[in-house]
C-alpha positions as CSV (number, residue, x, y, z in Angstrom):
1,M,0.0,67.3,-1.3
2,Q,1.4,67.7,-4.9
3,I,4.8,66.3,-5.6
4,G,6.9,66.9,-8.8
5,I,8.9,63.9,-10.0
6,M,11.7,63.8,-12.6
7,A,14.6,61.6,-13.6
8,D,17.2,61.1,-16.2
9,S,17.5,64.7,-17.2
10,H,21.0,64.1,-18.7
11,D,22.1,67.7,-19.1
12,N,19.0,68.7,-21.2
13,V,18.8,72.2,-19.6
14,P,15.9,73.5,-21.8
15,M,13.8,70.5,-20.7
16,I,14.9,70.9,-17.0
17,K,13.8,74.6,-17.2
18,R,10.5,73.5,-18.7
19,A,9.9,71.0,-16.0
20,C,10.6,73.6,-13.3
21,E,8.2,76.0,-14.9
22,L,5.5,73.2,-15.1
23,F,6.0,72.3,-11.4
24,N,5.7,76.0,-10.5
25,T,2.5,76.3,-12.5
26,H,1.0,73.3,-10.7
27,G,2.1,74.6,-7.3
28,V,3.9,71.4,-6.3
29,Q,5.3,71.5,-2.7
30,M,8.4,69.3,-3.3
31,V,10.3,67.9,-6.3
32,F,12.1,64.5,-6.3
33,H,14.7,63.7,-8.9
34,A,15.7,60.0,-9.3
35,G,19.2,60.7,-10.7
36,D,21.3,61.1,-13.8
37,Y,21.6,64.8,-13.7
38,I,25.1,64.4,-15.3
39,A,26.9,67.8,-15.0
40,P,26.6,70.2,-12.1
41,F,25.4,73.1,-14.4
42,S,22.2,71.1,-15.1
43,L,21.1,71.8,-11.5
44,N,21.0,75.6,-12.1
45,P,17.3,75.6,-13.2
46,L,16.3,73.6,-10.0
47,N,18.2,76.2,-7.9
48,Q,17.1,79.3,-9.9
49,I,13.6,78.7,-11.3
50,L,12.0,76.1,-9.0
51,Q,9.7,77.7,-6.4
52,C,9.8,74.8,-3.9
53,D,12.5,72.6,-2.4
54,Y,13.9,69.5,-4.1
55,R,15.7,66.4,-3.2
56,G,17.3,63.6,-5.2
57,V,19.6,60.7,-5.5
58,F,22.6,60.0,-7.7
59,G,22.2,57.9,-10.8
60,N,24.7,55.6,-12.5
61,N,25.8,58.4,-14.9
62,D,26.5,61.0,-12.3
63,G,30.3,60.9,-12.2
64,E,30.9,64.4,-10.9
65,Q,29.2,63.8,-7.6
66,L,31.2,66.4,-5.5
67,G,30.3,69.1,-8.0
68,L,26.7,68.1,-8.0
69,Q,26.6,68.0,-4.2
70,R,28.2,71.5,-4.0
71,I,25.7,73.0,-6.5
72,A,22.8,71.2,-4.8
73,D,23.9,72.3,-1.3
74,G,23.5,68.8,0.1
75,R,20.1,68.0,-1.6
76,I,21.4,65.0,-3.5
77,H,21.9,61.7,-1.6
78,P,23.1,58.2,-2.3
79,T,20.6,55.8,-4.0
80,P,18.3,54.7,-2.5
81,S,17.3,57.3,0.1
82,E,14.3,57.9,2.3
83,F,12.7,61.3,2.8
84,A,9.9,62.5,5.0
85,V,7.2,64.6,3.4
86,G,4.8,65.7,6.0
87,E,3.5,62.6,7.7
88,W,4.6,60.3,4.8
89,Q,7.8,58.5,3.9
90,V,9.1,58.6,0.3
91,L,11.7,56.3,-1.1
92,V,13.7,57.6,-4.1
93,A,16.1,55.4,-6.0
94,H,17.7,55.5,-9.4
95,E,17.6,51.8,-10.2
96,M,14.9,49.7,-8.5
97,S,15.7,46.0,-8.8
98,I,13.7,45.2,-5.6
99,L,10.7,47.3,-6.6
100,E,8.0,44.7,-5.7
101,A,9.5,43.9,-2.3
102,V,9.9,47.6,-1.4
103,A,6.4,48.6,-2.6
104,S,4.7,45.7,-0.9
105,S,6.3,46.5,2.4
106,N,3.8,49.4,2.8
107,R,6.6,51.4,4.6
108,Y,6.3,54.2,2.0
109,R,3.6,56.3,0.6
110,L,5.5,57.0,-2.6
111,V,8.3,55.1,-4.3
112,V,10.2,57.0,-7.1
113,Y,12.7,55.5,-9.5
114,G,14.2,56.2,-12.8
115,H,17.0,54.6,-15.0
116,T,14.7,52.8,-17.5
117,H,13.7,56.0,-19.2
118,R,10.2,54.5,-19.4
119,P,7.3,56.3,-17.6
120,E,5.2,54.1,-15.3
121,V,2.6,54.7,-12.6
122,Q,1.3,51.8,-10.5
123,R,-0.2,51.2,-7.1
124,V,1.0,48.4,-5.0
125,G,-1.4,48.2,-2.0
126,H,-1.3,51.6,-0.3
127,V,1.9,52.6,-2.1
128,L,2.2,54.8,-5.3
129,V,5.1,53.8,-7.5
130,V,6.2,56.3,-10.1
131,N,8.9,56.3,-12.8
132,P,8.5,59.7,-14.5
133,G,10.4,58.5,-17.6
134,E,13.2,60.7,-19.0
135,C,13.2,64.4,-18.6
136,G,16.1,64.6,-21.0
137,G,14.4,62.8,-23.9
138,W,17.7,61.6,-25.4
139,L,16.9,57.9,-25.5
140,S,13.2,57.9,-26.4
141,G,12.7,61.3,-27.9
142,R,10.0,61.9,-25.3
143,C,10.6,64.3,-22.5
144,T,8.4,63.5,-19.5
145,V,8.0,64.2,-15.8
146,A,5.2,63.3,-13.3
147,I,3.1,65.0,-10.8
148,A,1.8,62.9,-7.9
149,C,-0.8,63.6,-5.2
150,L,0.1,61.9,-1.9
151,D,-3.4,62.4,-0.6
152,T,-5.1,60.5,-3.4
153,L,-2.2,58.2,-4.5
154,E,-2.6,59.3,-8.1
155,A,0.0,60.5,-10.6
156,D,0.1,61.8,-14.1
157,I,2.9,61.5,-16.6
158,I,3.3,64.8,-18.4
159,N,4.9,65.4,-21.8
160,L,7.1,68.4,-21.8
């Protein structure tokens, strides 16, 4: 099962659109966003372009949470949040201060986090841990997302 992963989009609507188009091209079955959407209008590409469902969590810069919830129709949750994807459990968080403990618990197939704006893929036992970097690209100048395969526990960081 292919999963699209994004975080820290920070209102960069052209890059959010590009990410949605990329996820559509790759036929991902679900997209997870690890927070920092910023304004509710930044969700429009997810609602209008993306051909699969999405879920996400709030980030530390998401001040207009009621507006985001309204536009997302309940798809954005507090951080951290657990989601079932088929037979697997996925944990999505914005900040992951207890990453090692969570990953080594083997409770999840996939752990997704953001906040650092630095892409990272690692395996901890039977858990795939992915930070897709920043979709927005405002901090590093590099706009990235990830596509993960839950069957093989592999993920690729993709430059937009």
